[in-house]
Structure formats: structure tokens, C-alpha cells
CHARMM internal coordinates of N, CA and C (Angstrom, degrees):
IC EDIT
DIST 1 N 1 CA 1.4548
DIST 1 CA 1 C 1.5196
ANGL 1 N 1 CA 1 C 108.86
DIST 1 C 2 N 1.2742
ANGL 1 CA 1 C 2 N 113.62
DIHE 1 N 1 CA 1 C 2 N 139.86
DIST 2 N 2 CA 1.4592
ANGL 1 C 2 N 2 CA 120.43
DIHE 1 CA 1 C 2 N 2 CA -177.46
DIST 2 CA 2 C 1.5332
ANGL 2 N 2 CA 2 C 110.52
DIHE 1 C 2 N 2 CA 2 C -65.36
DIST 2 C 3 N 1.3023
ANGL 2 CA 2 C 3 N 117.36
DIHE 2 N 2 CA 2 C 3 N 134.41
DIST 3 N 3 CA 1.4525
ANGL 2 C 3 N 3 CA 122.97
DIHE 2 CA 2 C 3 N 3 CA 177.42
DIST 3 CA 3 C 1.5165
ANGL 3 N 3 CA 3 C 113.73
DIHE 2 C 3 N 3 CA 3 C 96.64
DIST 3 C 4 N 1.3162
ANGL 3 CA 3 C 4 N 118.32
DIHE 3 N 3 CA 3 C 4 N -12.61
DIST 4 N 4 CA 1.4496
ANGL 3 C 4 N 4 CA 121.67
DIHE 3 CA 3 C 4 N 4 CA 176.86
DIST 4 CA 4 C 1.5170
ANGL 4 N 4 CA 4 C 109.81
DIHE 3 C 4 N 4 CA 4 C -104.31
DIST 4 C 5 N 1.3234
ANGL 4 CA 4 C 5 N 116.38
DIHE 4 N 4 CA 4 C 5 N 148.62
DIST 5 N 5 CA 1.4708
ANGL 4 C 5 N 5 CA 118.98
DIHE 4 CA 4 C 5 N 5 CA -177.47
DIST 5 CA 5 C 1.5113
ANGL 5 N 5 CA 5 C 111.21
DIHE 4 C 5 N 5 CA 5 C -67.80
DIST 5 C 6 N 1.3206
ANGL 5 CA 5 C 6 N 117.26
DIHE 5 N 5 CA 5 C 6 N -36.86
DIST 6 N 6 CA 1.4599
ANGL 5 C 6 N 6 CA 119.74
DIHE 5 CA 5 C 6 N 6 CA 177.25
DIST 6 CA 6 C 1.5320
ANGL 6 N 6 CA 6 C 109.66
DIHE 5 C 6 N 6 CA 6 C -150.96
DIST 6 C 7 N 1.2948
ANGL 6 CA 6 C 7 N 115.52
DIHE 6 N 6 CA 6 C 7 N 174.24
DIST 7 N 7 CA 1.4479
ANGL 6 C 7 N 7 CA 122.05
DIHE 6 CA 6 C 7 N 7 CA -175.40
DIST 7 CA 7 C 1.5278
ANGL 7 N 7 CA 7 C 111.22
DIHE 6 C 7 N 7 CA 7 C -65.29
DIST 7 C 8 N 1.3087
ANGL 7 CA 7 C 8 N 117.89
DIHE 7 N 7 CA 7 C 8 N -33.69
DIST 8 N 8 CA 1.4699
ANGL 7 C 8 N 8 CA 120.86
DIHE 7 CA 7 C 8 N 8 CA -177.67
DIST 8 CA 8 C 1.5147
ANGL 8 N 8 CA 8 C 111.19
DIHE 7 C 8 N 8 CA 8 C -68.10
DIST 8 C 9 N 1.3303
ANGL 8 CA 8 C 9 N 117.63
DIHE 8 N 8 CA 8 C 9 N -37.00
DIST 9 N 9 CA 1.4883
ANGL 8 C 9 N 9 CA 119.91
DIHE 8 CA 8 C 9 N 9 CA 175.60
DIST 9 CA 9 C 1.5182
ANGL 9 N 9 CA 9 C 110.26
DIHE 8 C 9 N 9 CA 9 C -63.57
DIST 9 C 10 N 1.3164
ANGL 9 CA 9 C 10 N 117.03
DIHE 9 N 9 CA 9 C 10 N -40.22
DIST 10 N 10 CA 1.4605
ANGL 9 C 10 N 10 CA 119.87
DIHE 9 CA 9 C 10 N 10 CA 178.15
DIST 10 CA 10 C 1.5049
ANGL 10 N 10 CA 10 C 111.35
DIHE 9 C 10 N 10 CA 10 C -66.56
DIST 10 C 11 N 1.3087
ANGL 10 CA 10 C 11 N 117.91
DIHE 10 N 10 CA 10 C 11 N -37.32
DIST 11 N 11 CA 1.4581
ANGL 10 C 11 N 11 CA 122.61
DIHE 10 CA 10 C 11 N 11 CA 179.23
DIST 11 CA 11 C 1.5206
ANGL 11 N 11 CA 11 C 110.32
DIHE 10 C 11 N 11 CA 11 C -64.88
DIST 11 C 12 N 1.3060
ANGL 11 CA 11 C 12 N 118.06
DIHE 11 N 11 CA 11 C 12 N -44.00
DIST 12 N 12 CA 1.4665
ANGL 11 C 12 N 12 CA 122.44
DIHE 11 CA 11 C 12 N 12 CA 178.71
DIST 12 CA 12 C 1.5497
ANGL 12 N 12 CA 12 C 109.58
DIHE 11 C 12 N 12 CA 12 C -63.56
DIST 12 C 13 N 1.3077
ANGL 12 CA 12 C 13 N 116.47
DIHE 12 N 12 CA 12 C 13 N -44.45
DIST 13 N 13 CA 1.4622
ANGL 12 C 13 N 13 CA 120.22
DIHE 12 CA 12 C 13 N 13 CA 179.16
DIST 13 CA 13 C 1.5222
ANGL 13 N 13 CA 13 C 110.93
DIHE 12 C 13 N 13 CA 13 C -60.40
DIST 13 C 14 N 1.3249
ANGL 13 CA 13 C 14 N 116.46
DIHE 13 N 13 CA 13 C 14 N -47.26
DIST 14 N 14 CA 1.4686
ANGL 13 C 14 N 14 CA 120.10
DIHE 13 CA 13 C 14 N 14 CA -177.37
DIST 14 CA 14 C 1.5188
ANGL 14 N 14 CA 14 C 111.38
DIHE 13 C 14 N 14 CA 14 C -65.02
DIST 14 C 15 N 1.2999
ANGL 14 CA 14 C 15 N 118.69
DIHE 14 N 14 CA 14 C 15 N -37.90
DIST 15 N 15 CA 1.4538
ANGL 14 C 15 N 15 CA 122.00
DIHE 14 CA 14 C 15 N 15 CA 178.42
DIST 15 CA 15 C 1.5300
ANGL 15 N 15 CA 15 C 110.51
DIHE 14 C 15 N 15 CA 15 C -64.56
DIST 15 C 16 N 1.3285
ANGL 15 CA 15 C 16 N 116.19
DIHE 15 N 15 CA 15 C 16 N -46.57
DIST 16 N 16 CA 1.4720
ANGL 15 C 16 N 16 CA 120.71
DIHE 15 CA 15 C 16 N 16 CA 179.64
DIST 16 CA 16 C 1.5323
ANGL 16 N 16 CA 16 C 111.20
DIHE 15 C 16 N 16 CA 16 C -65.53
DIST 16 C 17 N 1.3145
ANGL 16 CA 16 C 17 N 116.38
DIHE 16 N 16 CA 16 C 17 N -40.18
DIST 17 N 17 CA 1.4516
ANGL 16 C 17 N 17 CA 121.29
DIHE 16 CA 16 C 17 N 17 CA 178.52
DIST 17 CA 17 C 1.5251
ANGL 17 N 17 CA 17 C 111.51
DIHE 16 C 17 N 17 CA 17 C -60.82
DIST 17 C 18 N 1.3150
ANGL 17 CA 17 C 18 N 116.48
DIHE 17 N 17 CA 17 C 18 N -43.64
DIST 18 N 18 CA 1.4476
ANGL 17 C 18 N 18 CA 121.65
DIHE 17 CA 17 C 18 N 18 CA 179.80
DIST 18 CA 18 C 1.5328
ANGL 18 N 18 CA 18 C 111.64
DIHE 17 C 18 N 18 CA 18 C -63.70
DIST 18 C 19 N 1.3312
ANGL 18 CA 18 C 19 N 116.60
DIHE 18 N 18 CA 18 C 19 N -40.94
DIST 19 N 19 CA 1.4712
ANGL 18 C 19 N 19 CA 120.27
DIHE 18 CA 18 C 19 N 19 CA 176.73
DIST 19 CA 19 C 1.4999
ANGL 19 N 19 CA 19 C 111.42
DIHE 18 C 19 N 19 CA 19 C -61.57
DIST 19 C 20 N 1.3185
ANGL 19 CA 19 C 20 N 118.22
DIHE 19 N 19 CA 19 C 20 N -44.58
DIST 20 N 20 CA 1.4684
ANGL 19 C 20 N 20 CA 121.36
DIHE 19 CA 19 C 20 N 20 CA 178.47
DIST 20 CA 20 C 1.5006
ANGL 20 N 20 CA 20 C 111.14
DIHE 19 C 20 N 20 CA 20 C -64.85
DIST 20 C 21 N 1.3414
ANGL 20 CA 20 C 21 N 117.45
DIHE 20 N 20 CA 20 C 21 N -41.79
DIST 21 N 21 CA 1.4648
ANGL 20 C 21 N 21 CA 121.16
DIHE 20 CA 20 C 21 N 21 CA 179.11
DIST 21 CA 21 C 1.5149
ANGL 21 N 21 CA 21 C 110.98
DIHE 20 C 21 N 21 CA 21 C -60.74
DIST 21 C 22 N 1.3226
ANGL 21 CA 21 C 22 N 117.81
DIHE 21 N 21 CA 21 C 22 N -43.62
DIST 22 N 22 CA 1.4702
ANGL 21 C 22 N 22 CA 120.76
DIHE 21 CA 21 C 22 N 22 CA 178.24
DIST 22 CA 22 C 1.5128
ANGL 22 N 22 CA 22 C 112.08
DIHE 21 C 22 N 22 CA 22 C -66.24
DIST 22 C 23 N 1.3227
ANGL 22 CA 22 C 23 N 117.45
DIHE 22 N 22 CA 22 C 23 N -36.22
DIST 23 N 23 CA 1.4680
ANGL 22 C 23 N 23 CA 121.87
DIHE 22 CA 22 C 23 N 23 CA 178.92
DIST 23 CA 23 C 1.5207
ANGL 23 N 23 CA 23 C 111.59
DIHE 22 C 23 N 23 CA 23 C -63.82
DIST 23 C 24 N 1.3085
ANGL 23 CA 23 C 24 N 116.85
DIHE 23 N 23 CA 23 C 24 N -39.64
DIST 24 N 24 CA 1.4656
ANGL 23 C 24 N 24 CA 122.43
DIHE 23 CA 23 C 24 N 24 CA -176.49
DIST 24 CA 24 C 1.5264
ANGL 24 N 24 CA 24 C 113.36
DIHE 23 C 24 N 24 CA 24 C -90.64
DIST 24 C 25 N 1.3167
ANGL 24 CA 24 C 25 N 117.26
DIHE 24 N 24 CA 24 C 25 N -1.36
DIST 25 N 25 CA 1.4584
ANGL 24 C 25 N 25 CA 120.97
DIHE 24 CA 24 C 25 N 25 CA -175.91
DIST 25 CA 25 C 1.5299
ANGL 25 N 25 CA 25 C 111.14
DIHE 24 C 25 N 25 CA 25 C -66.56
DIST 25 C 26 N 1.3260
ANGL 25 CA 25 C 26 N 115.09
DIHE 25 N 25 CA 25 C 26 N 133.73
DIST 26 N 26 CA 1.4612
ANGL 25 C 26 N 26 CA 121.27
DIHE 25 CA 25 C 26 N 26 CA 179.46
DIST 26 CA 26 C 1.5286
ANGL 26 N 26 CA 26 C 109.04
DIHE 25 C 26 N 26 CA 26 C -134.18
DIST 26 C 27 N 1.3022
ANGL 26 CA 26 C 27 N 115.50
DIHE 26 N 26 CA 26 C 27 N 85.76
DIST 27 N 27 CA 1.4471
ANGL 26 C 27 N 27 CA 122.11
DIHE 26 CA 26 C 27 N 27 CA -178.35
DIST 27 CA 27 C 1.5502
ANGL 27 N 27 CA 27 C 110.04
DIHE 26 C 27 N 27 CA 27 C -86.92
DIST 27 C 28 N 1.2803
ANGL 27 CA 27 C 28 N 115.99
DIHE 27 N 27 CA 27 C 28 N 144.94
DIST 28 N 28 CA 1.4725
ANGL 27 C 28 N 28 CA 122.61
DIHE 27 CA 27 C 28 N 28 CA 178.15
DIST 28 CA 28 C 1.5353
ANGL 28 N 28 CA 28 C 112.53
DIHE 27 C 28 N 28 CA 28 C 59.95
DIST 28 C 29 N 1.2803
ANGL 28 CA 28 C 29 N 117.00
DIHE 28 N 28 CA 28 C 29 N 37.34
DIST 29 N 29 CA 1.4686
ANGL 28 C 29 N 29 CA 122.13
DIHE 28 CA 28 C 29 N 29 CA 175.44
DIST 29 CA 29 C 1.5060
ANGL 29 N 29 CA 29 C 108.00
DIHE 28 C 29 N 29 CA 29 C -117.44
DIST 29 C 30 N 1.3270
ANGL 29 CA 29 C 30 N 115.64
DIHE 29 N 29 CA 29 C 30 N 147.30
DIST 30 N 30 CA 1.4582
ANGL 29 C 30 N 30 CA 118.63
DIHE 29 CA 29 C 30 N 30 CA 175.87
DIST 30 CA 30 C 1.5129
ANGL 30 N 30 CA 30 C 109.44
DIHE 29 C 30 N 30 CA 30 C -76.11
DIST 30 C 31 N 1.2891
ANGL 30 CA 30 C 31 N 116.01
DIHE 30 N 30 CA 30 C 31 N 167.42
DIST 31 N 31 CA 1.4672
ANGL 30 C 31 N 31 CA 120.62
DIHE 30 CA 30 C 31 N 31 CA -178.19
DIST 31 CA 31 C 1.5296
ANGL 31 N 31 CA 31 C 110.19
DIHE 30 C 31 N 31 CA 31 C -61.39
DIST 31 C 32 N 1.3305
ANGL 31 CA 31 C 32 N 116.91
DIHE 31 N 31 CA 31 C 32 N -38.94
DIST 32 N 32 CA 1.4753
ANGL 31 C 32 N 32 CA 120.81
DIHE 31 CA 31 C 32 N 32 CA 179.54
DIST 32 CA 32 C 1.5324
ANGL 32 N 32 CA 32 C 110.25
DIHE 31 C 32 N 32 CA 32 C -66.00
DIST 32 C 33 N 1.3266
ANGL 32 CA 32 C 33 N 117.69
DIHE 32 N 32 CA 32 C 33 N -41.04
DIST 33 N 33 CA 1.4682
ANGL 32 C 33 N 33 CA 120.43
DIHE 32 CA 32 C 33 N 33 CA 178.54
DIST 33 CA 33 C 1.5153
ANGL 33 N 33 CA 33 C 111.19
DIHE 32 C 33 N 33 CA 33 C -65.04
DIST 33 C 34 N 1.3216
ANGL 33 CA 33 C 34 N 117.04
DIHE 33 N 33 CA 33 C 34 N -41.24
DIST 34 N 34 CA 1.4786
ANGL 33 C 34 N 34 CA 120.73
DIHE 33 CA 33 C 34 N 34 CA 177.73
DIST 34 CA 34 C 1.5137
ANGL 34 N 34 CA 34 C 111.50
DIHE 33 C 34 N 34 CA 34 C -60.67
DIST 34 C 35 N 1.3586
ANGL 34 CA 34 C 35 N 115.60
DIHE 34 N 34 CA 34 C 35 N -43.72
DIST 35 N 35 CA 1.4551
ANGL 34 C 35 N 35 CA 119.97
DIHE 34 CA 34 C 35 N 35 CA 179.51
DIST 35 CA 35 C 1.5139
ANGL 35 N 35 CA 35 C 110.65
DIHE 34 C 35 N 35 CA 35 C -61.68
DIST 35 C 36 N 1.3178
ANGL 35 CA 35 C 36 N 116.93
DIHE 35 N 35 CA 35 C 36 N -42.06
DIST 36 N 36 CA 1.4873
ANGL 35 C 36 N 36 CA 122.02
DIHE 35 CA 35 C 36 N 36 CA -178.75
DIST 36 CA 36 C 1.5219
ANGL 36 N 36 CA 36 C 110.98
DIHE 35 C 36 N 36 CA 36 C -69.57
DIST 36 C 37 N 1.3269
ANGL 36 CA 36 C 37 N 117.78
DIHE 36 N 36 CA 36 C 37 N -39.61
DIST 37 N 37 CA 1.4602
ANGL 36 C 37 N 37 CA 121.68
DIHE 36 CA 36 C 37 N 37 CA -177.11
DIST 37 CA 37 C 1.5214
ANGL 37 N 37 CA 37 C 113.61
DIHE 36 C 37 N 37 CA 37 C -78.54
DIST 37 C 38 N 1.3242
ANGL 37 CA 37 C 38 N 116.62
DIHE 37 N 37 CA 37 C 38 N -23.57
DIST 38 N 38 CA 1.4569
ANGL 37 C 38 N 38 CA 118.73
DIHE 37 CA 37 C 38 N 38 CA -174.67
DIST 38 CA 38 C 1.5354
ANGL 38 N 38 CA 38 C 112.40
DIHE 37 C 38 N 38 CA 38 C -62.00
DIST 38 C 39 N 1.3270
ANGL 38 CA 38 C 39 N 117.60
DIHE 38 N 38 CA 38 C 39 N -40.20
DIST 39 N 39 CA 1.4556
ANGL 38 C 39 N 39 CA 120.93
DIHE 38 CA 38 C 39 N 39 CA -179.26
DIST 39 CA 39 C 1.5292
ANGL 39 N 39 CA 39 C 110.92
DIHE 38 C 39 N 39 CA 39 C -60.40
DIST 39 C 40 N 1.3437
ANGL 39 CA 39 C 40 N 116.94
DIHE 39 N 39 CA 39 C 40 N -43.44
DIST 40 N 40 CA 1.4612
ANGL 39 C 40 N 40 CA 118.35
DIHE 39 CA 39 C 40 N 40 CA -179.84
DIST 40 CA 40 C 1.5343
ANGL 40 N 40 CA 40 C 111.79
DIHE 39 C 40 N 40 CA 40 C -70.82
DIST 40 C 41 N 1.3368
ANGL 40 CA 40 C 41 N 118.14
DIHE 40 N 40 CA 40 C 41 N -35.30
DIST 41 N 41 CA 1.4592
ANGL 40 C 41 N 41 CA 120.49
DIHE 40 CA 40 C 41 N 41 CA 176.98
DIST 41 CA 41 C 1.5408
ANGL 41 N 41 CA 41 C 110.54
DIHE 40 C 41 N 41 CA 41 C -65.65
DIST 41 C 42 N 1.3309
ANGL 41 CA 41 C 42 N 116.05
DIHE 41 N 41 CA 41 C 42 N -39.83
DIST 42 N 42 CA 1.4455
ANGL 41 C 42 N 42 CA 120.50
DIHE 41 CA 41 C 42 N 42 CA 179.98
DIST 42 CA 42 C 1.5436
ANGL 42 N 42 CA 42 C 110.11
DIHE 41 C 42 N 42 CA 42 C -65.06
DIST 42 C 43 N 1.3370
ANGL 42 CA 42 C 43 N 116.63
DIHE 42 N 42 CA 42 C 43 N -41.51
DIST 43 N 43 CA 1.4602
ANGL 42 C 43 N 43 CA 121.32
DIHE 42 CA 42 C 43 N 43 CA 178.26
DIST 43 CA 43 C 1.5392
ANGL 43 N 43 CA 43 C 109.92
DIHE 42 C 43 N 43 CA 43 C -64.52
DIST 43 C 44 N 1.2923
ANGL 43 CA 43 C 44 N 118.18
DIHE 43 N 43 CA 43 C 44 N -41.77
DIST 44 N 44 CA 1.4701
ANGL 43 C 44 N 44 CA 120.91
DIHE 43 CA 43 C 44 N 44 CA 177.33
DIST 44 CA 44 C 1.5075
ANGL 44 N 44 CA 44 C 111.32
DIHE 43 C 44 N 44 CA 44 C -61.38
DIST 44 C 45 N 1.3296
ANGL 44 CA 44 C 45 N 115.66
DIHE 44 N 44 CA 44 C 45 N -43.17
DIST 45 N 45 CA 1.4702
ANGL 44 C 45 N 45 CA 119.74
DIHE 44 CA 44 C 45 N 45 CA 179.24
DIST 45 CA 45 C 1.5271
ANGL 45 N 45 CA 45 C 111.03
DIHE 44 C 45 N 45 CA 45 C -62.65
DIST 45 C 46 N 1.3414
ANGL 45 CA 45 C 46 N 116.38
DIHE 45 N 45 CA 45 C 46 N -44.22
DIST 46 N 46 CA 1.4614
ANGL 45 C 46 N 46 CA 119.12
DIHE 45 CA 45 C 46 N 46 CA 178.17
DIST 46 CA 46 C 1.5316
ANGL 46 N 46 CA 46 C 111.31
DIHE 45 C 46 N 46 CA 46 C -60.16
DIST 46 C 47 N 1.3420
ANGL 46 CA 46 C 47 N 117.25
DIHE 46 N 46 CA 46 C 47 N -41.70
DIST 47 N 47 CA 1.4608
ANGL 46 C 47 N 47 CA 120.53
DIHE 46 CA 46 C 47 N 47 CA 179.02
DIST 47 CA 47 C 1.5295
ANGL 47 N 47 CA 47 C 110.55
DIHE 46 C 47 N 47 CA 47 C -63.04
DIST 47 C 48 N 1.3290
ANGL 47 CA 47 C 48 N 118.16
DIHE 47 N 47 CA 47 C 48 N -41.10
DIST 48 N 48 CA 1.4550
ANGL 47 C 48 N 48 CA 120.75
DIHE 47 CA 47 C 48 N 48 CA 176.47
DIST 48 CA 48 C 1.5209
ANGL 48 N 48 CA 48 C 112.12
DIHE 47 C 48 N 48 CA 48 C -63.54
DIST 48 C 49 N 1.3225
ANGL 48 CA 48 C 49 N 115.53
DIHE 48 N 48 CA 48 C 49 N -41.44
DIST 49 N 49 CA 1.4577
ANGL 48 C 49 N 49 CA 118.99
DIHE 48 CA 48 C 49 N 49 CA -179.55
DIST 49 CA 49 C 1.5197
ANGL 49 N 49 CA 49 C 112.47
DIHE 48 C 49 N 49 CA 49 C -66.35
DIST 49 C 50 N 1.3153
ANGL 49 CA 49 C 50 N 116.57
DIHE 49 N 49 CA 49 C 50 N -36.83
DIST 50 N 50 CA 1.4830
ANGL 49 C 50 N 50 CA 121.26
DIHE 49 CA 49 C 50 N 50 CA 178.07
DIST 50 CA 50 C 1.5129
ANGL 50 N 50 CA 50 C 110.56
DIHE 49 C 50 N 50 CA 50 C -68.39
DIST 50 C 51 N 1.3222
ANGL 50 CA 50 C 51 N 117.48
DIHE 50 N 50 CA 50 C 51 N -40.78
DIST 51 N 51 CA 1.4681
ANGL 50 C 51 N 51 CA 121.03
DIHE 50 CA 50 C 51 N 51 CA -179.14
DIST 51 CA 51 C 1.5358
ANGL 51 N 51 CA 51 C 110.89
DIHE 50 C 51 N 51 CA 51 C -66.15
DIST 51 C 52 N 1.3088
ANGL 51 CA 51 C 52 N 116.71
DIHE 51 N 51 CA 51 C 52 N -35.03
DIST 52 N 52 CA 1.4758
ANGL 51 C 52 N 52 CA 119.55
DIHE 51 CA 51 C 52 N 52 CA -175.95
DIST 52 CA 52 C 1.5317
ANGL 52 N 52 CA 52 C 112.49
DIHE 51 C 52 N 52 CA 52 C -88.24
DIST 52 C 53 N 1.3156
ANGL 52 CA 52 C 53 N 118.31
DIHE 52 N 52 CA 52 C 53 N -1.18
DIST 53 N 53 CA 1.4782
ANGL 52 C 53 N 53 CA 120.48
DIHE 52 CA 52 C 53 N 53 CA -179.89
DIST 53 CA 53 C 1.4899
ANGL 53 N 53 CA 53 C 110.65
DIHE 52 C 53 N 53 CA 53 C -81.05
END
COOR INIT
IC SEED 1 N 1 CA 1 C
IC BUILD
């Protein structure tokens, strides 16, 4: 993939990106519900990132 040093770096990025996308996914929610839920999802993600650092 263009922009990555090798295929394995691209593979790791894509796997992590997919996990984050699924974590933040909000299907069948209204725009107002998404706006309200996004802050809590973002906080949960930050807590997970801090714990795994």
C-alpha cells in the first residue's frame, strides 16, 4: 500500500482502523443520539488507549 514502508505495517494499520471503526459504529441512531453518544464513546476509547500504553 502506498505510504507504508511495507505490507505488514499496512496490515497492522488496517486491522487497528477496523477495530476503531467498529467500536465507534452507531447504526440505526438519529443524528441527535449519535452526537450525544459520541462523547462517551470517545472517552471510552481514550481510556482504553491509556490503559494499553
